[in-house]
SETOR-10791 format. One record per residue (C-alpha): x, y, z; residue number from 1. Coordinates in nm, 4 decimals, padded with zeros to 6 digits, always signed. Example, Ala and Ser with C-alpha at 12.3 -4.5 7.8 and 13.67 -1.06 7.14 Angstrom:
<rs>
- X  Y  Z  resi
- +01.2300  -00.4500  +00.7800  1
- +01.3670  -00.1060  +00.7140  2
</rs>
This chain:
<rs>
- X  Y  Z  resi
- +00.8329  +02.9563  +00.3063  1
- +00.5392  +02.9310  +00.0610  2
- +00.2045  +03.0949  +00.1319  3
- +00.0138  +02.8293  +00.3246  4
- -00.2969  +02.8861  +00.1122  5
- -00.1028  +02.9011  -00.2149  6
- +00.0138  +02.6394  -00.4601  7
- +00.2911  +02.4042  -00.3538  8
- +00.5877  +02.2400  -00.5199  9
- +00.5954  +01.8695  -00.4321  10
- +00.8762  +01.6268  -00.5085  11
- +00.7658  +01.2617  -00.5085  12
- +01.0301  +00.9992  -00.4258  13
- +00.9497  +00.6407  -00.5210  14
- +01.1332  +00.3155  -00.5947  15
- +00.9150  +00.0918  -00.8132  16
- +00.9375  -00.2812  -00.7512  17
- +00.8715  -00.4158  -01.1010  18
- +00.6981  -00.3286  -01.4295  19
- +00.3202  -00.3424  -01.4523  20
- +00.0472  -00.2026  -01.2319  21
- +00.0713  -00.2286  -00.8562  22
- -00.0926  -00.0632  -00.5586  23
- +00.1917  +00.1667  -00.4539  24
- +00.2669  +00.2752  -00.8105  25
- -00.1021  +00.3515  -00.8611  26
- -00.1146  +00.5663  -00.5465  27
- +00.1884  +00.7673  -00.6583  28
- +00.0385  +00.8261  -01.0021  29
- -00.3064  +00.9206  -00.8726  30
- -00.1692  +01.1620  -00.6123  31
- +00.0478  +01.3341  -00.8731  32
- -00.2508  +01.3742  -01.1054  33
- -00.4711  +01.4951  -00.8188  34
- -00.2233  +01.7646  -00.7158  35
- -00.1477  +01.8788  -01.0708  36
- -00.5146  +01.9190  -01.1630  37
- -00.5499  +02.1528  -00.8652  38
- -00.2610  +02.3734  -00.9724  39
- +00.0310  +02.2367  -00.7719  40
- +00.3670  +02.1568  -00.9311  41
- +00.4752  +01.7940  -00.8957  42
- +00.8033  +01.6401  -01.0045  43
- +00.9328  +01.2885  -00.9542  44
- +01.2537  +01.1302  -00.8323  45
- +01.2208  +00.7612  -00.9120  46
- +01.4086  +00.4352  -00.9425  47
- +01.3036  +00.0889  -01.0561  48
- +01.3992  -00.2476  -00.9123  49
- +01.3229  -00.4298  -01.2382  50
- +01.6792  -00.4370  -01.3746  51
- +01.8247  -00.5438  -01.0423  52
- +01.5556  -00.8054  -00.9840  53
- +01.6124  -00.9624  -01.3249  54
- +01.9913  -00.9238  -01.3179  55
- +02.2564  -01.1784  -01.2248  56
- +02.3071  -01.2819  -00.8622  57
- +02.6548  -01.1262  -00.8561  58
- +02.5118  -00.7869  -00.9464  59
- +02.2491  -00.8203  -00.6746  60
- +02.5203  -00.8990  -00.4197  61
- +02.7193  -00.5914  -00.5200  62
- +02.4094  -00.3783  -00.4695  63
- +02.3530  -00.4884  -00.1081  64
- +02.5544  -00.2088  +00.0645  65
- +02.3399  +00.0440  -00.1201  66
- +02.0272  -00.1011  +00.0377  67
- +02.1560  +00.0230  +00.3735  68
- +02.2851  +00.3582  +00.2512  69
- +02.2931  +00.4706  -00.1100  70
- +02.5367  +00.7561  -00.1611  71
- +02.4366  +00.7984  -00.5291  72
- +02.0688  +00.8267  -00.4362  73
- +02.1455  +01.0753  -00.1598  74
- +02.3661  +01.2849  -00.3894  75
- +02.1221  +01.2768  -00.6809  76
- +01.8278  +01.3708  -00.4629  77
- +02.0201  +01.6656  -00.3194  78
- +02.0857  +01.7780  -00.6763  79
- +01.7179  +01.7350  -00.7676  80
- +01.6077  +01.9337  -00.4634  81
- +01.8523  +02.2120  -00.5520  82
- +01.7156  +02.2273  -00.9071  83
- +01.3444  +02.1949  -00.8299  84
- +01.3275  +02.3786  -00.4945  85
- +01.0302  +02.1840  -00.3549  86
- +00.8218  +02.2950  -00.0599  87
- +00.7878  +01.9343  +00.0561  88
- +00.9372  +01.5958  -00.0338  89
- +00.6880  +01.3073  -00.0305  90
- +00.8556  +00.9653  -00.0082  91
- +00.6571  +00.6538  -00.0962  92
- +00.9133  +00.3727  -00.1169  93
- +01.2926  +00.3655  -00.0810  94
- +01.3535  -00.0098  -00.1177  95
- +01.5781  -00.1368  -00.2579  96
- +01.7941  +00.1132  -00.4485  97
- +01.7119  +00.4515  -00.3002  98
- +01.7595  +00.3481  +00.0648  99
- +01.6677  +00.5591  +00.3715  100
- +01.9635  +00.7849  +00.2913  101
- +01.7192  +00.9935  +00.0851  102
- +01.5520  +01.1118  +00.4047  103
- +01.8770  +01.2725  +00.5174  104
- +01.9260  +01.4319  +00.1757  105
- +01.5967  +01.6155  +00.2242  106
- +01.6711  +01.7079  +00.5832  107
- +02.0144  +01.8423  +00.4935  108
- +01.8509  +02.0579  +00.2269  109
- +01.6068  +02.1960  +00.4838  110
- +01.2985  +02.0553  +00.3107  111
- +01.0271  +01.8839  +00.5180  112
- +00.9728  +01.5146  +00.4460  113
- +00.6500  +01.3132  +00.4448  114
- +00.6480  +00.9365  +00.3974  115
- +00.3490  +00.7172  +00.3189  116
- +00.3921  +00.3815  +00.4920  117
- +00.2409  +00.1489  +00.2331  118
- +00.3626  -00.1592  +00.4190  119
- +00.5297  -00.2655  +00.7452  120
- +00.8921  -00.2739  +00.6218  121
- +01.0205  -00.0419  +00.8979  122
- +00.9094  -00.2929  +01.1639  123
- +00.9095  -00.6252  +00.9747  124
- +01.1778  -00.7880  +00.7598  125
- +00.9302  -00.9069  +00.4957  126
- +00.7092  -00.5958  +00.5241  127
- +00.3915  -00.8059  +00.5605  128
- +00.3715  -00.9085  +00.9263  129
- +00.3146  -01.2565  +00.7849  130
- +00.5004  -01.5827  +00.8454  131
- +00.4105  -01.9265  +00.7115  132
- +00.0724  -01.7970  +00.6011  133
- -00.0119  -01.6617  +00.9477  134
- -00.0079  -01.3119  +01.0887  135
- +00.3026  -01.2386  +01.2948  136
- +00.4064  -00.9327  +01.5000  137
- +00.7047  -01.0751  +01.6909  138
- +00.9548  -00.8134  +01.5661  139
- +00.7302  -00.5108  +01.6202  140
- +00.8922  -00.2899  +01.8823  141
- +01.1862  -00.5210  +01.9413  142
- +01.4967  -00.6707  +01.7790  143
- +01.4752  -00.8754  +01.4597  144
- +01.5964  -01.2055  +01.6030  145
- +01.2668  -01.3857  +01.5269  146
- +01.2912  -01.2778  +01.1621  147
- +01.6451  -01.4111  +01.1363  148
- +01.5520  -01.7370  +01.3053  149
- +01.2581  -01.7956  +01.0704  150
- +01.4281  -01.6514  +00.7585  151
- +01.1283  -01.4302  +00.7018  152
- +01.2456  -01.2512  +00.3873  153
- +01.2461  -01.4739  +00.0777  154
- +01.3125  -01.7758  +00.3049  155
- +01.6778  -01.6693  +00.3064  156
- +01.8971  -01.5972  +00.6085  157
- +02.1342  -01.3608  +00.4179  158
- +01.8463  -01.1639  +00.2643  159
- +01.6628  -01.1452  +00.5946  160
- +01.9847  -01.0279  +00.7603  161
- +02.0110  -00.7433  +00.5079  162
- +01.6559  -00.6283  +00.5808  163
- +01.7136  -00.6518  +00.9553  164
- +02.0383  -00.4568  +00.9181  165
- +01.8632  -00.1756  +00.7306  166
- +01.6108  -00.1295  +01.0102  167
- +01.8691  -00.1661  +01.2860  168
- +02.1064  +00.0868  +01.1270  169
- +01.8430  +00.3524  +01.0691  170
- +01.6877  +00.3128  +01.4105  171
- +02.0315  +00.3750  +01.5630  172
- +02.0934  +00.6719  +01.3329  173
- +01.7551  +00.8167  +01.4249  174
- +01.6478  +00.8220  +01.0597  175
- +01.2916  +00.7144  +01.1289  176
- +01.2489  +00.9395  +01.4334  177
- +01.4427  +01.2520  +01.3259  178
- +01.4717  +01.2612  +00.9459  179
- +01.1008  +01.2327  +00.8622  180
- +00.8565  +01.5095  +00.9554  181
- +00.5332  +01.3119  +00.9175  182
- +00.4234  +00.9598  +00.8342  183
- +00.1003  +00.8834  +00.6528  184
- -00.0659  +00.5666  +00.7836  185
- -00.3409  +00.4102  +00.5749  186
- -00.5655  +00.3129  +00.8662  187
- -00.5856  +00.3355  +01.2446  188
- -00.4633  -00.0224  +01.2963  189
- -00.1433  +00.0591  +01.1057  190
- -00.0902  +00.3598  +01.3292  191
- -00.1146  +00.1383  +01.6367  192
- +00.1451  -00.1001  +01.4894  193
- +00.3954  +00.1815  +01.4326  194
- +00.3281  +00.3276  +01.7758  195
- +00.4300  -00.0101  +01.9145  196
- +00.7351  +00.0149  +01.6882  197
- +00.8389  +00.3297  +01.8814  198
- +00.7636  +00.5794  +01.6045  199
- +00.6852  +00.9326  +01.7322  200
- +00.3100  +00.9565  +01.7929  201
- +00.2876  +01.3218  +01.6859  202
- +00.4259  +01.2319  +01.3432  203
- +00.1762  +00.9516  +01.2663  204
- -00.1236  +01.0727  +01.0652  205
- -00.3999  +00.8500  +00.9255  206
- -00.4954  +00.9200  +00.5637  207
- -00.6260  +00.6353  +00.3469  208
- -00.5691  +00.5985  -00.0257  209
- -00.8277  +00.7140  -00.2778  210
- -00.9567  +00.6361  -00.6251  211
- -01.1546  +00.8639  -00.8579  212
- -01.5320  +00.8361  -00.8714  213
- -01.6559  +00.6134  -01.1530  214
- -01.9841  +00.5810  -01.3441  215
- -01.9144  +00.2154  -01.4185  216
- -02.1165  -00.0574  -01.2504  217
- -02.4589  +00.0783  -01.3474  218
- -02.5315  -00.2022  -01.5934  219
- -02.6615  -00.5518  -01.5050  220
- -02.3939  -00.7622  -01.3357  221
- -02.2555  -01.0927  -01.4520  222
- -02.3049  -01.3902  -01.2245  223
- -01.9435  -01.3926  -01.1197  224
- -01.7009  -01.3125  -00.8406  225
- -01.3727  -01.1450  -00.9338  226
- -01.0280  -01.1555  -00.7754  227
- -00.7649  -00.9021  -00.8860  228
- -00.4080  -00.8929  -00.7580  229
- -00.0937  -01.0992  -00.7335  230
- -00.1811  -01.4651  -00.7867  231
- +00.0088  -01.5956  -00.4852  232
- -00.0511  -01.7999  -00.1733  233
- -00.0012  -01.4933  +00.0476  234
- -00.2777  -01.3096  -00.1378  235
- -00.5080  -01.5995  -00.0541  236
- -00.5485  -01.7460  -00.4009  237
- -00.4981  -02.1085  -00.2916  238
- -00.7423  -02.0453  -00.0088  239
- -00.9891  -01.8982  -00.2589  240
- -00.9639  -02.1946  -00.4959  241
- -01.0228  -02.4365  -00.2078  242
- -01.3245  -02.2323  -00.0970  243
- -01.4605  -02.2195  -00.4512  244
- -01.4503  -02.5973  -00.4707  245
- -01.6364  -02.6211  -00.1372  246
- -01.8958  -02.3598  -00.2335  247
- -01.9998  -02.5567  -00.5481  248
- -02.1847  -02.2578  -00.6923  249
- -02.3429  -02.3854  -01.0112  250
- -02.4077  -02.1120  -01.2671  251
- -02.1515  -01.8698  -01.1203  252
- -01.7970  -01.8029  -01.2330  253
- -01.4738  -01.7129  -01.0557  254
- -01.2662  -01.4653  -01.2546  255
- -00.8972  -01.4479  -01.1547  256
- -00.7009  -01.1429  -01.2733  257
- -00.3290  -01.1146  -01.2120  258
- -00.0017  -01.2961  -01.2492  259
- +00.3020  -01.4222  -01.0596  260
- +00.5607  -01.7004  -01.0888  261
- +00.3186  -01.9141  -00.8853  262
- +00.0289  -01.8779  -01.1302  263
- +00.1162  -02.1483  -01.3898  264
- +00.1455  -02.4194  -01.1247  265
- -00.1783  -02.3082  -00.9581  266
- -00.3651  -02.2990  -01.2865  267
- -00.2484  -02.6482  -01.3794  268
- -00.3250  -02.7897  -01.0348  269
- -00.6805  -02.6523  -01.0467  270
- -00.7417  -02.6942  -01.4190  271
- -01.0422  -02.9214  -01.3574  272
- -01.2108  -02.6825  -01.1145  273
- -01.5378  -02.5724  -01.2822  274
- -01.6282  -02.2110  -01.3472  275
- -01.2778  -02.0633  -01.3112  276
- -01.1294  -01.8224  -01.5665  277
- -00.7618  -01.7230  -01.5528  278
- -00.7157  -01.3815  -01.7163  279
- -00.3509  -01.3106  -01.6378  280
- -00.2281  -00.9524  -01.6145  281
- -00.4599  -00.6779  -01.7429  282
- -00.4419  -00.2986  -01.7489  283
- -00.5913  -00.1005  -01.4603  284
- -00.8757  +00.0150  -01.6837  285
- -00.9551  -00.3428  -01.7830  286
- -00.9431  -00.4554  -01.4199  287
- -01.1921  -00.1847  -01.3210  288
- -01.4268  -00.2901  -01.6010  289
- -01.4197  -00.6506  -01.4779  290
- -01.4870  -00.5393  -01.1187  291
- -01.7750  -00.3176  -01.2300  292
- -01.9301  -00.6058  -01.4269  293
- -01.9079  -00.8544  -01.1371  294
- -02.1537  -00.9251  -00.8602  295
- -01.8815  -00.9464  -00.5940  296
- -01.5097  -00.8745  -00.5457  297
- -01.3275  -01.1252  -00.3247  298
- -01.0239  -01.0212  -00.1215  299
- -00.8939  -01.3297  +00.0642  300
- -00.5409  -01.2151  +00.1548  301
- -00.3598  -01.4001  +00.4329  302
- -00.1671  -01.0830  +00.5240  303
- -00.3028  -00.7842  +00.7148  304
- -00.3023  -00.5539  +00.4085  305
- -00.3278  -00.1784  +00.4484  306
- -00.5603  +00.0076  +00.2127  307
- -00.5759  -00.2094  -00.1008  308
- -00.6567  -00.0130  -00.4140  309
- -00.8624  -00.2953  -00.5628  310
- -01.1024  -00.2749  -00.2661  311
- -01.1370  +00.1019  -00.3140  312
- -01.2020  +00.0465  -00.6850  313
- -01.4772  -00.2005  -00.5970  314
- -01.6385  +00.0528  -00.3628  315
- -01.6177  +00.3227  -00.6309  316
- -01.8262  +00.1148  -00.8756  317
- -02.0650  -00.0228  -00.6151  318
- -01.9339  -00.3791  -00.6149  319
- -01.9784  -00.5448  -00.2721  320
- -01.6648  -00.6997  -00.1236  321
- -01.6102  -01.0344  +00.0470  322
- -01.2940  -00.9753  +00.2527  323
- -01.0840  -01.1421  +00.5196  324
- -01.1541  -00.9936  +00.8624  325
- -00.8066  -00.8472  +00.9197  326
- -00.8059  -00.5360  +01.1425  327
- -00.7089  -00.3022  +00.8571  328
- -00.9768  -00.4386  +00.6244  329
- -01.2380  -00.3986  +00.8969  330
- -01.1768  -00.0237  +00.8767  331
- -01.2854  -00.0392  +00.5102  332
- -01.5566  -00.3063  +00.4963  333
- -01.8224  -00.3468  +00.7614  334
- -01.9986  -00.6822  +00.7695  335
- -02.3405  -00.6669  +00.6011  336
- -02.2855  -00.3051  +00.4889  337
- -02.0370  -00.2857  +00.1997  338
- -02.0227  -00.6641  +00.1742  339
- -01.9247  -00.9521  +00.4004  340
- -01.6263  -01.0394  +00.6194  341
- -01.5042  -01.3943  +00.6822  342
- -01.2574  -01.5495  +00.9232  343
- -00.9162  -01.4920  +00.7659  344
- -00.7427  -01.8085  +00.6485  345
- -01.0523  -02.0303  +00.6832  346
- -01.1618  -02.1824  +00.3475  347
- -01.4951  -02.3028  +00.4868  348
- -01.5757  -01.9553  +00.6167  349
- -01.4836  -01.8074  +00.2789  350
- -01.6977  -02.0641  +00.0962  351
- -01.9959  -01.9739  +00.3150  352
- -01.9403  -01.5998  +00.2594  353
- -01.9211  -01.6482  -00.1179  354
- -02.2460  -01.8445  -00.1159  355
- -02.4188  -01.5774  +00.0949  356
- -02.2917  -01.2950  -00.1264  357
- -02.3645  -01.4535  -00.4629  358
- -02.7057  -01.5907  -00.3628  359
- -02.8221  -01.2758  -00.1790  360
- -03.1561  -01.1388  -00.2964  361
- -03.1635  -00.8267  -00.5121  362
- -03.2690  -00.5977  -00.2269  363
- -02.9840  -00.7048  +00.0007  364
- -02.7256  -00.6880  -00.2771  365
- -02.8498  -00.3394  -00.3773  366
- -02.8151  -00.2155  -00.0197  367
- -02.4541  -00.3357  -00.0084  368
- -02.3834  -00.1813  -00.3494  369
- -02.5341  +00.1561  -00.2599  370
- -02.3491  +00.1621  +00.0721  371
- -02.0232  +00.0841  -00.1085  372
- -02.0663  +00.3950  -00.3252  373
- -02.1544  +00.6080  -00.0218  374
- -01.8497  +00.4860  +00.1687  375
- -01.6288  +00.5705  -00.1276  376
- -01.7739  +00.9209  -00.1559  377
- -01.7438  +00.9911  +00.2161  378
- -01.3969  +00.8467  +00.2844  379
- -01.2040  +00.7545  -00.0313  380
- -01.2885  +01.0204  -00.2898  381
- -01.0531  +01.2657  -00.4601  382
- -01.1907  +01.5680  -00.2755  383
- -01.1613  +01.4077  +00.0678  384
- -00.8077  +01.2828  +00.0023  385
- -00.6946  +01.6156  -00.1424  386
- -00.8006  +01.8047  +00.1693  387
- -00.6232  +01.5553  +00.3943  388
- -00.3037  +01.5572  +00.1890  389
- -00.2791  +01.9368  +00.1703  390
- -00.3383  +01.9615  +00.5448  391
- -00.0462  +01.7244  +00.6098  392
- +00.1847  +01.9111  +00.3719  393
- +00.1035  +02.2521  +00.5179  394
- +00.1397  +02.1256  +00.8718  395
- +00.4959  +01.9986  +00.8162  396
- +00.5900  +02.3119  +00.6239  397
- +00.4604  +02.5301  +00.9082  398
- +00.6289  +02.3129  +01.1708  399
- +00.9624  +02.3299  +00.9879  400
- +00.9351  +02.7078  +00.9479  401
- +00.8521  +02.7520  +01.3171  402
- +01.1476  +02.5337  +01.4202  403
- +01.3827  +02.7315  +01.1965  404
- +01.2528  +03.0591  +01.3382  405
- +01.2966  +02.9371  +01.6959  406
- +01.6519  +02.8240  +01.6202  407
- +01.7332  +03.1637  +01.4693  408
- +01.6018  +03.3443  +01.7751  409
- +01.8016  +03.1192  +02.0034  410
- +02.1315  +03.2338  +01.8534  411
- +02.0496  +03.6050  +01.8533  412
- +02.2825  +03.8052  +02.0830  413
- +02.1190  +03.9492  +02.3908  414
- +02.0962  +04.3268  +02.4153  415
</rs>
C-alpha cells in the first residue's frame, strides 16, 4: 500500500464519445493535469466511440455483445494494471466499447476503483432522465419497462433494449454494488437519485467538477448573451430561440457556439431572427474567450444536467448565468446571486429572465459577476477539487487495505 501522504499512481479509464471538446473529456483532461502538476503519476486507458459511431450498421450490430461485457477491454485493462501498478483506478465512462467489465478487471487485480458518474446511465436508458423534452424518473430504482415502452434511447426499441440489458445484467452480477469502491456524484441531487437507484450510500461521495481560475472577463463586456454546447433540442436551443424572439432585445446579440446534426435545420428555420450569430464548433480556449466577453451565459437545457463545465467556466470569468431551475443547477446558481434562474422548459420565463439579465443596471450586474467569481473560488477551484479528489482516493485505498488485512487475519490458524 502507498504512503497515504505520498504521491499516488492513478490510472484513468475513459471511453470518449466522439471527436471534439465535450464536458466529460474536459474533466478527464483537467484532472490528469491537476494531479500531474502536484507530483502524482497519471496514465490513461482509453477508447473512442468515433469509429464505431461513423461505421456501418453491420459493424455496430456486431459490437453489441461487447457493450454488455467486453472481454478484450477486461483483458487489456488487466495487462495495463499489471504494467503500470496503479494505486487506484479512476473510471469516467465505459460506454460503449469498454463496458462495465473493466470494473471487474480492477477488482480482480486488487486495485480500488473510483467512478465519476457524469450522467444517469446506470439508472436510465438514455442517461438523461429526459423523455419527450420532459424530465422523467420512472426507471429509477425499478425495472426498465417504461424505457422499453417509450423507446427512450435513440427512439429505438432494439437500442433501448441493449441499454436496459446492460443495467439489468450488471445489477444482477453486483457490478455496481460490489466492483466499485466509491462513486463521485457531481451534486447532492445526483446522490439522491442514485440512492433511490439502490446504490450503496457509503460509496456515494459528492465532489463537483472544477475549472482553473482565469483572469479573463476583466475588460468591458459586449452587449450579448452566449450559449455554448450541443446545438440540440434537449440542450434547450429551440426553447432559447423562441425566447429570444419573444424578448425582442434591440441592440443585443445572441451568440450560439456549438454544433450537431440538428444545427443546419435550426439555423435555416431561424435565419430571419435578428441578432443571432451561429459560430459552429470552436476550441475550448475560444469558447472561454467568448464567455468572458459576454454580459450573460444562458444555459436553457431541458435535461437535469449535472455539473456542466460551461457554467463553471462562466463563473470563473465572472459571467452571470441565466439557467433553467433544475435541481442540480440550483446547487450551482442561486437566483439573484450568480445570475438568474427561470422555470425550465418555459420560453416566456426564459425571455423574461434574459430581459432582466441583459437590462440590469451596472451595480446589480457587478454584484452577480463578483459573486460568480467568489463561488468559483470557494467551490469549483483547482485547490478545492484537488483536496476532495485526494481524500476520496486515499479513503478507498485505506478501505481496501483494511479489508485485505481483515481477510488475512480471518484465515490465520488459531494457536
